[in-house]
Every structure is written in C-alpha cells, then in structure tokens.
N, C-alpha and C positions, 0 to 999 in steps of 0.2 A: 719725658718722660722718664721713674724714678730709679732710683739707682739701687733697689731693689730688684723692677725688670729689668734692668741693661747686666744687674749679676744671673739673672733667670738666662735669659740671651749667652750671654758668655758659657752656661754655662750650657747650656743645650748644644750649641755649637761643635765645644769639645765634648759630649757626648754621642753628638753626633757624629766624630773625625774617629771616636772612641771606638763607634761600632759600624761602619766604613772599615778599620785595621783588623778585628778579630773577621772580620767576613773575606776582607784584604789572603788575614793567616790559613784560613782556612783554605782559602784557593791558592796556597804556595804550596803549602804546607802533603794538602792529598788530591790536589785535582791534577799537579803541576806534573809529568810522567814519571812516574817510579823510578826510569831508568838512568830518563837525564837525572833522577836528585842523583842514585848512587852515583855515573859516571861525578860529578859535585863534589863527593866526600873524597871519592881517594883524588883525584884531585889537589883537591886541598884539603889536608886532616886534620889541619891547625884551627883554618875558622870555620870549619865543617864538626867541628867537634860537637855543638848546642844539636845542630840537627840531628845530626848522625843517634846521639839521646834521645833527640824527642821522637822521632821515625824508629825508637826499639820500642818505647812505651806507646803507638801510638792512641788508645784508645784514653788515655790518662793523654795523653796532650789534646782529643774535641775537645775532652769534658772541660776542659780550663781554658779553648778557647770559644767553650758554650758559655762558659759560668762565663767569661768576657761581655761578649758580647749581654748576652742576660742582664748583667750589669749596665752597661753604657742603653736598651733598652729602656730597662725602669727608671732612670733616671732623663729619658728622655720626656719620656711617659710623662716624670709630676712636674719638669721643670715646666714642658709645654702648655698641661694642663693648667693649673695656674698661671700664662700664658694669659692662655684662650678663655677665660672665666668668663668673655663678654658672648660667647658664644654659643648651643645647647651643644650637652654634653656628647648626643650623637654625631654632629658637624665633626665638634672638634676630635674624639676620638676619629674621623674618616681623617681629619688632618694629621693628626699626628700618628697614623697604621701607615698612612702614603708619602711620609716626610722619610720611616724605619725605613720601608722597602723599596725607595727608591736611591740613597740614599747612606742608608746602610747598607743596604746586600744588592742591588741591582747592581750601578753603578759602580764597583770596589766590585765591584768579578767579573764581566762581562771590561771594564775600562778599566782593570787592572792584571788582565790576563796574559798581555802581548812582555807586560815587567814582572812577571808575578816570578818563571825562574831566574830573572835579575838581582832581583828581590828580597829571593827567600830564605840568605847567610842572614841579612842583617833583620828581615824577618822572627827564624830564630831564634836572632839573642833574645829578644825580647820578651817572646815565651815562656822562654824558657826560665826572666828569669821571673813573670810572673807564676810558672810553672811551683818555683821554687820559692819563690813566697805558700803560698794555698799547698805546698806538697799537702801535708797534713790529709787535708779536709779534700781533695782532689784523690787520691793517694784511698780510701775511706769510702766515695762514690762508685768508683773502678773497681775495689777486690768485695764490697757490700751490696752494691747495687748494679752495677752492671754486671757484675761476672759471670755470678752463677745462675745468668738468664742465657750464656757462652755454651756453645756446647765442650765436654770437655777433653773430648774424640781431637778436636780443631786449638785447644791453645797447649802451648808450651813454649817458654818462654825459650830467649836465648842461649840462657850459662844451661839452663839445665837439655836441651835438643842436645850439646858441646857434653858435658859429662855423660848421655847417655850411649854418646858413641862412641865418648871414652872409652869405656864401662865393655861395653859391648864390642870394641877391639880387643880388647887382655882378655874378655872371656871366651872367643869364638878359638874355633879349635882348626874349625873346618878353612880354608886355603881360601876356593871360592866363597865363599859368604863374607870369608874376614875382605879379602878384596870388595865387595860388594859390600862393607861398613866403611870401608877408607873414603870413597865417594863420596857419603852421603852431604857432605859439608862444602862437596863439589858446586861450579854453577852449571847448568845443566847445559850452556854453552863450550862446555870442559870435553861432553861424552857426546854432544847431540852428534846427528850423523848429518852429513850439509844436505843444505836443497836438493843439488846438483845430482847428489846420489839414490835422490830420491826419488820411485816411480807415482809422476802426478799425470791422472788422467781426466782427459773431458766429459762431466755425467752424461752428453749427452748422446755418449761415444756407444757404439753398437758390437755387443764383444760377441766371438765364439768361444767352446770352447779352449782350439788350440793354442792360441790366442792367452789365455788367459793360463793354459798352461805353460808356455813359454815365458810369459814372466816368473823376472828370479828377485820380487823386492829385497833390499836387503833389512828392512826392519819386519818385514811377515809381512808388510803394511803395502794397499794400494794409497794414496792421497786423490779424491776424487777434486774438479776445483768447475764452476759453472761461470765462461763470457769469460776471463781471465784467469794467466795461473796464478794470479796474489790477490784470489776470490777464495779457498777452502771452504769446501762445506763439510768435505767429515773423512774419513780415511772406512777401510773394513776390508777382511783377512782374504785371503783369493780363495780358500774354500768358500768365505760365502758367493762368495764372485759367484760360485761357479751355478754352489747355488739358486740364483736370480735371473740362468739361464731359464732354468723352468717357468718364470715368470718376465721378463726383462724388460716390462711397463714396470713393477712396482719394484727398479734398480734401488730406488731412494730406500725404502727399505733396509738394508740389508748393509747399510750407510752408516757407521758409526759418526757422533756428536767427536770432535779435538778439541783440547784447549788451548788458546795459546796465551803464549808465557812472551815476559821477556829475558834478554839473555843472562841478564844478572840470576834472575831464579836460583834456588840452593834445591839441590836433588830432593834435601829430606823433604820439604818445604812439599817441592813436588811430587811428593810417590802419598802426601798426606789429601795432598790435592788429587791425585786419581781417586783416592780409598774412599773420598766422602763425596769426588762424584759420581765415581763409579766408571771411568772413562778409562783410556789404555794407549789411548796415543798424544802427545805437546804437537805442537807448533811453534817456534820460536820465531822470533821477532827480532830485529837488531834498535837503537834509539829510535829510530830512523820509521821502523814497523814497518821496515822490509821484510821480509820473510826469508827467518837465512837456515835451518833446519829443524 
C-alpha cells in the first residue's frame, strides 16, 4: 500500500470519527430530556456554562453541529472515493453511503444513548469552541437564512423577554395585572395545581347531571384518562360535560387536548405555547415523566 493510500485511510477513519461525534453531539444536546439537562445546569453552574450558552441559541447550535457533520461526510466521500477507484461509481457510492449511515449516524445515536447525558458537558465544550470559531458564518446562516422562515410570534430572545417583563412591571398600575406579570418568569411547577388536587375521571365513566353538578374542580376543568391515570388524554369544562349528556356516545368530542410540559418550563413560554396551539390546559411532568400537576 502506497503512502498516499495509507494517508487516505487515516483521513477516512478520522472523518468517520468526526461524523460520529457530530451525530452524538446532536443526541446529547437535543434528544436527551431537557428537564435533566436543566437540572444538570443548576447542579454545577461552572461546568455547565458552555451547555447553557449552546441551549440558549439552539438554532445556531444545531447549525454548528450540522456543519460539522456535513464537513466530515464530505471528506469521507472524497477520501473513500479515491480509495475505491477500482470499483464502479454505483458500487462505491453505495459503500460510502452505508459507511456514513451506519458508522456516522446509526451507531453513535443508538449506541451512545445510554452515555449521552454523562458526556453532554464534555461534548458542549467542544461544540461551543467550534461554534466560537465559526461564529460569523453560523450567525449569518441563522439570522439571514433560517430566522426569516420562523414565525415571528414564536421568536423572542431570553434578554428581550426579561426586558419586556421589566417594562410591564414598571408601567402597569393594576395590582392584579402586576401580580400576573410577576409570575411570567416563574417555572410552571411554582404555580401548578398538584395532581392530587385535580379531578381525574375515566373516559368510559357514565356520568349523570347530578354527578357532574357535584364536581367542584380546582381549575374549572376535569382531566380524563384511559385505562390508567398516567394516560391522560384530555380535559373538559363542566359546562361541556353537561352538554355531553345530550349525546353521551360522543363524550370524546367535548374533550380538549392538553399540553404536556416539563416542570421547569417558564410561564411566559407556556402562555406562548397556549396561544400558538389554542389550548388552555397543560399537564406538568417531572424529570422521570411522572405527572405531578
């Protein structure tokens, strides 16, 4: 084997490792439970500062990871094509594609899932460094190419949100409205109604007018589940439940969907989600996926 071929083999191996790294980075930063990442950041603020910065601008972070992936996959294609010159172009393309798919995508994501949470702080340092190096390019792609396609009502930076809340606090005289504004930056767990205080009913329960009138839900809604109380399928107002008695077979038509949110979600962000999805009730889950409110 010639020196040039050995060099191409080394470049191919390193590029496959780089492609696997980018896939594992995507897994660690975007697929691992966000509640767990939040708890990790609050537990060790010094070590998690890079992770926090990356998650604050998730679009730019994703662009960085995809750029790394594209770069290494391009190098893999070029180097392996040079090594497989003896094969016809179709066969060499198939081999290269399967190499990238198996070693660069599937194995890092499936095999690395169990260690993604433990490695996320280390991964975040490397990705943050690359992001810093290519900052002008990544920022340009984010602001000039990606952002125009994002709905304006859904985009507001953390700094802008804090400024907006502060301005509202200073300029609002209505005591009730002022109190409401003060909770916008709270976590949902701070104001949620505990699940033990919420009325839960089986979707297959046959209700009477008397039974419905006796219900005094804390939040004005009744949550419905099917088979198990952990399987909440929606919520309904008391008035709509009374209407359902006229057509009991279609009770499901009077039940509205609910949003499942982590306990660390901010109230402001929840209200934005309520507005965009046109829903009124959210179910809060803890880091283990248990329903808590």
